[in-house]
C-alpha positions as CSV (number, residue, x, y, z in Angstrom):
1,M,20.4,50.6,-8.9
2,R,16.8,50.5,-10.0
3,S,16.4,46.8,-9.1
4,L,17.8,47.4,-5.6
5,A,15.2,50.2,-5.0
6,F,12.5,48.0,-6.3
7,T,13.6,45.1,-4.1
8,V,13.6,47.4,-1.0
9,A,10.2,48.8,-1.9
10,M,8.8,45.3,-2.3
11,A,10.3,44.2,1.0
12,N,8.7,47.2,2.7
13,L,5.4,46.5,1.1
14,C,5.5,42.9,2.2
15,A,6.3,44.0,5.8
16,I,3.3,46.4,5.7
17,M,1.1,43.7,4.3
18,V,2.1,41.2,7.0
19,H,1.9,43.7,9.9
20,G,-0.4,46.4,8.5
21,D,-3.5,44.3,8.3
22,V,-3.3,43.5,12.0
23,Q,-6.1,45.3,13.8
24,P,-6.7,45.3,17.5
25,Q,-9.8,44.0,19.2
26,T,-12.8,46.3,18.5
27,D,-13.6,48.4,21.6
28,F,-10.7,46.9,23.5
29,N,-11.3,47.2,27.3
30,L,-8.1,47.2,29.3
31,Q,-9.8,46.7,32.6
32,R,-11.5,43.5,31.4
33,F,-8.2,42.3,30.0
34,T,-6.3,42.6,33.3
35,G,-5.6,39.5,35.5
36,K,-4.0,36.1,35.0
37,W,-3.3,34.7,31.6
38,Y,-1.7,31.4,30.5
39,R,0.3,31.4,27.2
40,V,-1.1,28.2,25.8
41,G,0.0,28.7,22.2
42,L,3.0,30.3,20.5
43,A,3.9,30.7,16.8
44,Y,7.3,32.1,16.2
45,D,9.1,32.4,12.9
46,S,12.7,33.0,14.2
47,P,15.2,30.4,13.0
48,G,17.1,30.9,16.3
49,F,14.0,29.6,18.2
50,A,13.8,26.3,16.3
51,P,16.1,24.3,18.8
52,Y,13.9,25.4,21.7
53,R,10.5,24.5,20.4
54,D,10.3,21.1,22.1
55,K,11.4,22.6,25.4
56,L,8.7,25.2,25.6
57,K,6.1,25.0,28.4
58,I,2.9,26.9,29.1
59,S,3.9,30.2,30.8
60,V,1.8,32.3,33.1
61,G,1.4,36.1,33.1
62,T,-0.4,38.7,35.2
63,V,-1.5,41.8,33.4
64,T,-2.0,44.9,35.6
65,A,-3.4,48.2,34.2
66,L,-1.8,51.4,35.4
67,P,-3.7,54.6,35.9
68,N,-2.0,56.2,32.8
69,G,-3.2,53.4,30.5
70,N,0.1,51.6,30.4
71,V,0.3,47.9,31.5
72,N,2.7,46.0,33.7
73,L,3.1,42.4,32.7
74,T,4.8,39.8,35.0
75,M,5.6,36.5,33.2
76,W,6.8,33.3,34.6
77,D,8.5,30.9,32.2
78,A,9.7,27.3,33.0
79,L,13.3,27.0,31.8
80,P,15.7,24.1,32.1
81,S,17.5,26.2,34.8
82,G,14.2,26.7,36.7
83,C,11.3,29.2,36.8
84,S,12.2,32.6,35.4
85,T,10.3,35.8,36.1
86,Q,10.3,38.7,33.7
87,E,8.7,42.1,34.2
88,Y,7.6,44.2,31.2
89,Q,6.0,47.6,30.9
90,Y,3.7,48.0,27.8
91,V,3.2,51.6,26.8
92,K,-0.2,52.5,25.4
93,T,-0.5,53.9,21.9
94,T,-3.2,56.1,20.5
95,V,-5.0,52.9,19.4
96,P,-6.7,50.9,22.2
97,G,-5.4,47.3,22.2
98,Q,-2.0,48.3,20.8
99,F,1.1,48.8,22.9
100,T,4.9,49.1,22.6
101,Y,7.6,48.0,24.9
102,F,11.4,48.3,25.0
103,S,13.0,44.9,24.9
104,T,16.2,45.0,27.0
105,R,17.2,41.6,25.5
106,H,17.1,42.9,21.9
107,N,17.7,46.6,22.8
108,M,14.7,47.7,20.6
109,V,11.1,48.7,20.7
110,K,8.5,46.0,19.9
111,D,4.8,46.3,19.0
112,I,2.1,44.3,20.8
113,T,-1.5,44.1,19.5
114,V,-4.4,42.3,21.2
115,V,-6.1,41.1,18.0
116,E,-9.0,39.3,19.5
117,T,-10.3,38.4,22.9
118,N,-13.5,37.5,24.7
119,Y,-11.8,38.5,28.0
120,T,-13.0,35.4,29.9
121,E,-11.5,32.5,27.9
122,Y,-8.9,33.5,25.4
123,A,-6.8,36.3,23.6
124,L,-4.9,36.2,20.4
125,V,-1.9,38.6,20.6
126,I,0.7,39.5,18.0
127,K,4.2,40.7,18.9
128,H,6.1,42.4,16.1
129,K,9.7,43.6,15.7
130,T,12.2,44.5,13.0
131,F,15.6,43.1,13.6
132,N,17.6,42.4,10.5
133,R,14.3,41.3,9.0
134,E,10.6,41.3,10.1
135,Y,9.8,38.9,13.0
136,T,6.4,38.2,14.3
137,Q,5.0,36.0,17.2
138,V,1.4,35.0,17.5
139,A,0.5,34.0,21.0
140,L,-2.7,32.4,22.3
141,Y,-3.5,33.2,25.9
142,G,-6.1,31.5,28.0
143,R,-7.6,32.3,31.4
144,S,-6.8,28.6,32.2
145,Q,-4.2,26.1,30.9
146,K,-6.9,24.3,28.9
147,V,-8.8,26.1,26.2
148,K,-11.5,24.7,23.9
149,P,-10.4,22.9,20.8
150,E,-12.2,25.4,18.6
151,I,-10.1,28.2,20.1
152,I,-6.9,26.2,19.5
153,Q,-8.1,25.8,15.9
154,K,-8.8,29.5,15.6
155,Y,-5.3,30.3,16.8
156,K,-3.7,27.8,14.3
157,T,-5.8,29.1,11.4
158,F,-4.8,32.7,12.3
159,A,-1.1,31.8,12.4
160,L,-1.2,29.8,9.2
161,A,-3.0,32.8,7.5
162,R,0.0,34.9,8.5
163,G,2.4,32.5,6.8
164,F,3.7,30.6,9.8
165,P,4.8,27.1,8.9
166,V,2.9,24.3,10.7
167,E,6.0,23.3,12.7
168,S,6.3,26.7,14.2
169,I,2.8,26.8,15.6
170,L,3.0,25.3,19.1
171,T,0.7,24.3,21.9
172,P,3.1,23.5,24.7
173,P,2.5,21.3,27.7
174,P,1.9,22.7,31.2
175,A,4.8,23.7,33.4
176,E,5.4,22.1,36.7
177,N,5.4,24.5,39.7
178,C,6.1,27.7,37.6
179,P,5.3,30.1,39.1
180,P,6.1,28.4,42.4
181,S,2.9,27.7,44.3
182,A,3.8,30.3,47.0
183,S,4.2,33.0,44.2
184,A,1.0,32.2,42.3
185,H,-1.6,34.9,42.6
């Protein structure tokens, strides 16, 4: 019984260490963060994601600030079946740069933290959830589909420092016509 309690305590401590050291961008400014972003990098440690890694393409999102401090996010992802659109509402927390949202796909609340951004070129964002175990995604967003090599390196170094294996740190190719040209804003 004692070893089980110790194991659970250690697992909780490790989860806190992995997620607890994540701090949002200092003086995060939601108004400056709004607009179009391209997800040009994704690190994901879910074993279920492994078969899809080579199919991933750059996705496009539009961040819209709401008057109450929440955020609407519209994402376009290129899938084998075509261009898919998803709508998300991120709910502000008491900490600027940290949000939560309810995932209908996983039927759970997930945490979103904007870790670092210069607002005009890139943003490093962490998505965190607990679902049978701790899962984390690190995403690199750019204001264009091409970001500087030093920003790509910063993203890779950040993901490696969080324990992601090299093969799970991706920089996908651009998507063709997603969102469709008529829908692009």
